[in-house]
MARSEBA-465438 format. One record per residue: x, y, z of N, C-alpha, C, CB in turn. Coordinates in Angstrom, 1 decimal. Each point is the difference from the previous one (the first is absolute). Glycine has a CB too. Layout:
     n.c1     n.c2     n.c3    ca.c1    ca.c2    ca.c3     c.c1     c.c2     c.c3    cb.c1    cb.c2    cb.c3
        X        Y        Z        X        Y        Z        X        Y        Z        X        Y        Z
...
This chain:
     n.c1     n.c2     n.c3    ca.c1    ca.c2    ca.c3     c.c1     c.c2     c.c3    cb.c1    cb.c2    cb.c3
     -8.5     27.7     12.2      1.1     -1.0     -0.2      0.8      0.4     -1.2     -1.4     -1.9      1.1
      2.6      1.6     -1.1      0.9      0.4     -1.1      0.3     -1.1     -1.0      1.0      1.5      1.6
     -1.9     -2.5     -1.6      0.1     -1.1     -1.0      1.0     -1.1      0.4     -0.6      1.7     -1.7
      0.9     -1.9      2.9      0.9     -1.1      0.5     -0.8     -1.3      0.0      1.4      1.6      1.4
     -0.9     -2.5     -2.1     -0.7     -1.3     -0.1      0.7     -1.0      1.0     -0.6      0.4     -2.5
     -0.3     -1.1      3.2      0.5     -1.0      0.9     -0.2     -1.4     -0.6     -0.5      1.5      2.0
      1.6     -2.2     -2.2     -0.1     -1.3     -0.7      0.0     -1.1      1.1      1.1      0.9     -2.1
     -2.1     -1.7      2.1     -0.1     -1.1      0.9      0.4     -1.3     -0.7     -1.8      1.2      1.3
      2.4     -2.1     -0.5      0.4     -1.3     -0.7     -1.2     -0.8     -0.4      2.1      0.0      1.4
     -1.9     -0.7     -2.5     -1.1     -0.8     -0.5     -0.1     -1.3      0.7      0.3      1.0     -2.2
     -1.2     -1.9      1.8     -0.2     -1.3      0.7      1.2     -0.9     -0.1     -2.4      0.2     -0.5
      3.0     -0.3     -0.7      1.1     -0.9     -0.1      1.2      0.5      0.7     -0.8     -0.6     -2.2
      1.0      1.9      2.3      1.1      0.5      0.8     -0.1     -0.4      1.5      0.3      1.9     -1.6
     -1.5     -1.7      2.1     -0.3     -0.4      1.4      0.2     -1.5      0.2     -1.6      1.9      0.2
      1.2     -2.7     -1.1      0.2     -1.5      0.1      1.5     -0.3      0.1     -2.2     -0.4     -1.2
      2.9      1.0      0.3      1.5     -0.3     -0.1      0.6      0.5      1.3      0.0      0.2     -2.5
     -0.3      0.9      3.1      0.6      0.5      1.2     -0.4     -0.9      1.1     -0.1      2.3     -0.8
     -1.1     -2.8      0.9     -0.4     -0.9      1.1      0.8     -1.3     -0.1     -2.3      1.0      0.0
      2.4     -1.6     -1.2      0.8     -1.2     -0.2      1.5      0.2      0.4     -1.5     -0.7     -1.9
      2.1      1.8      1.6      1.3      0.2      0.4      0.2      0.1      1.5      0.4      1.2     -2.2
     -1.4     -0.5      2.8      0.0      0.1      1.5     -0.1     -1.3      0.7     -1.0      2.3     -0.2
      0.1     -3.1     -0.4     -0.2     -1.4      0.6      1.2     -0.8     -0.2     -2.4      0.1     -0.5
      3.1      0.0     -0.6      1.2     -0.8     -0.2      1.1      0.5      0.9     -0.6     -0.4     -2.4
      0.7      1.7      2.7      1.0      0.5      0.9     -0.1     -0.4      1.4      0.2      1.9     -1.5
     -1.5     -1.9      2.0     -0.2     -0.2      1.4     -0.4     -1.5      0.3     -0.7      2.4      0.2
      0.2     -3.1     -1.1     -0.5     -1.4      0.2      0.7     -1.1     -0.8     -2.2      1.1      0.6
      3.3     -0.8     -1.1      0.7     -1.0     -0.9      0.3     -1.3      0.7      1.0      1.9     -1.3
     -0.6     -1.8      2.6      0.3     -1.2      0.7     -1.2     -0.9      0.3      1.9      1.2      1.0
     -3.1     -0.6     -1.0     -1.2     -0.7      0.4     -0.7     -0.6     -1.3     -0.3      1.5      2.0
      0.7     -1.2     -3.1     -0.7     -0.4     -1.2      0.1     -1.6     -0.2      0.5      2.2     -1.1
      0.6     -2.8      1.3      0.1     -1.5     -0.1     -0.9     -0.7      1.0      2.3      0.2     -0.9
     -2.4      0.3      2.1     -0.8     -0.6      1.0     -1.5      0.2     -0.4      1.7      0.4      1.8
     -2.1      0.8     -2.2     -1.3      0.2     -0.5     -0.4     -0.9     -1.1      0.1      2.4      0.7
      0.8     -2.6     -1.7     -0.3     -0.9     -1.1     -0.2     -1.4      0.5      1.3      1.5     -1.5
     -0.4     -2.0      2.4     -0.1     -1.3      0.6     -1.3     -0.2      0.7      2.5     -0.1      0.2
     -2.9      1.1      0.7     -1.2     -0.1      0.7     -1.2      0.0     -0.9      1.1      1.2      1.9
     -1.1     -0.5     -3.0     -1.0      0.0     -1.0     -0.2     -1.3     -0.7      0.4      2.4     -0.3
      0.8     -3.0      0.0      0.0     -1.4     -0.6     -0.6     -1.0      0.9      2.0      0.6     -1.3
     -1.6     -0.5      2.6     -0.6     -1.0      1.0     -1.5      0.2      0.2      2.2      0.0      1.1
     -2.6      1.3     -1.1     -1.5      0.2      0.1     -0.7     -0.5     -1.2      0.5      2.0      1.3
      0.1     -1.9     -2.5     -0.7     -0.5     -1.2      0.0     -1.6      0.1      0.8      2.0     -1.3
      0.2     -2.6      1.8      0.1     -1.4      0.2     -1.1     -0.5      0.9      2.5      0.0     -0.5
     -2.6      0.7      1.7     -1.1     -0.3      0.9     -1.3      0.1     -0.6      1.5      0.7      1.9
     -1.7      0.3     -2.7     -1.3      0.3     -0.6     -0.3     -1.2     -1.0      0.3      2.5      0.2
      0.7     -2.9     -0.9     -0.2     -1.2     -0.9     -0.4     -1.2      0.7      1.6      1.0     -1.6
     -0.9     -1.2      2.7     -0.2     -1.2      0.9     -1.5      0.0      0.5      2.5     -0.1      0.6
     -2.9      1.3     -0.2     -1.3      0.2      0.6     -1.1     -0.3     -1.1      0.9      1.7      1.6
     -0.6     -1.3     -2.8     -1.0     -0.2     -1.1      0.0     -1.5     -0.4      0.4      2.3     -0.9
      0.8     -3.0      0.9      0.0     -1.4     -0.4     -0.5     -0.9      1.1      1.9      0.5     -1.5
     -1.9     -0.1      2.8     -0.5     -0.8      1.0      0.9     -1.2      0.4     -2.2      0.7     -0.7
      3.5     -0.6      0.4      0.9     -1.1      0.3      0.3      0.0      1.5      1.0      0.1     -2.3
     -0.9     -1.3      2.9      0.3     -0.1      1.4      1.4      0.1      0.4     -2.0     -1.4      0.1
      2.9      1.1     -1.1      1.5      0.0      0.4      0.6      1.3      0.0      0.1     -2.2     -1.0
     -0.8      3.3      0.6      0.5      1.3      0.0      0.9      0.4     -1.2     -0.1     -0.2      2.4
      0.1     -0.6     -3.4      0.8      0.3     -1.2     -0.9      0.2     -1.2      2.0     -1.3      0.9
     -1.7      2.2     -1.7     -0.8      0.2     -1.3      0.7     -0.7     -1.2     -0.8      2.2      1.0
      1.9     -2.8     -0.8      0.6     -0.8     -1.0      1.1      0.8     -0.8     -2.1     -1.2     -0.2
      2.3      2.5      0.6      1.0      0.8     -0.7      1.4     -0.1      0.6     -1.9      1.5     -0.6
      2.1     -1.9      1.8      1.3      0.0      0.7      0.4     -1.4      0.3     -0.5      2.2      1.0
      1.8     -2.5     -1.3      0.4     -1.4      0.3     -0.1     -0.3      1.5      1.6      0.1     -1.9
     -1.8     -1.4      2.2     -0.3     -0.4      1.4      1.0      0.4      1.1     -1.3     -1.8     -1.1
      2.6      1.6      0.8      1.0      0.2      1.0      0.6      1.4      0.1      0.5     -2.4     -0.3
     -1.0      3.3     -0.5      0.7      1.3     -0.1     -0.8      1.1      0.9      0.8     -0.6     -2.3
      0.0      1.3      3.0     -0.5      1.1      0.8      1.0      1.1      0.0     -1.4     -1.6      1.5
      1.0      2.8     -1.9      0.9      1.1     -0.2      0.6      0.5      1.4     -1.4      0.7     -2.0
      0.7     -0.9      3.1      0.5      0.4      1.3      1.2     -0.9      0.4     -2.3      0.8      0.6
      2.3     -2.0     -1.0      1.1     -0.9      0.4      1.3      0.2     -0.8     -1.7     -1.7      0.6
      1.5      2.4     -1.8      1.2      0.2     -0.9      0.9      1.1      0.6     -1.4     -0.6     -1.9
      0.9      1.4      2.9      0.9      1.1      0.5      0.9     -0.5      1.0     -1.7      1.6     -0.5
């Protein structure tokens, strides 16, 4: 070999490239994923508290994000 060095990207470079690719291709889905994650967390809290009415106490009673559209 003639001393040619192959430089591979480090861990942080790979992480940054993956984040950029995700933002480019999935930017429209991020709000929905965040909303679904919040609802899942709310259902988890309700399941832990054992309330029968389906609310964990974090959301006002008359508000629903689906009706706002």
